[in-house]
Steps between C-alpha positions, in 0.01 A plus 500: 500500500601858440594698808609828343341671202640803322293742300524845351740437218435616150618719219609852580689769317842611612470747782175352618412323820365167613405367839551130547314312768586179678210338679524203729234233478276393785735213572769746600491602862769764469784622289838557650796646313403555141639641180431584141714346230499531126623288214544565131535220244848357504597688811536401861224596735605809693394660822316829468405584855445332831303576811502339841193416699569812704511721193872548455570536131798459276539579134741432225669833433375526145142486621526750784289805441286325240367188671337474840420180683232496766284257692196467720530207734136508600397467136780256421589705199804667356549746219767627272438852376701558186543850364702645215503165331760427236501244220772311684253445783313260275491165676285255686472620856468249781396522859704289738438452868556281797148405594329313778244260356182396674411302698837390637665836432795329344736746337588468136652724240246568231505659156211650317429416138632833381345793320627636171612861482571638156629853457489639150723771360 
């Protein structure tokens, strides 16, 4: 079963914005440390931004000032706000998190299915 589901991807012109969402399913009791990754065809998946359960964030330098990661623990959701998008931002974006799964609350590392972001020139 799917524990994390991304949404919000799509086609946007350079300079535009997108807000990606990562929603945990009902089977997920909580999300702990989590992060957004992205991957382009033929390239290694790379970290974009991370956020701890307590809200401490970290960003890859190239994304600072353009991307913002956030979360709401009560809603079991996370977001990636992407501004000033560039064609090189085109990739599949993935939500990754350490999650506690009901009913035993076992912790696993889970990946979403990914959402495609395409930035046109």
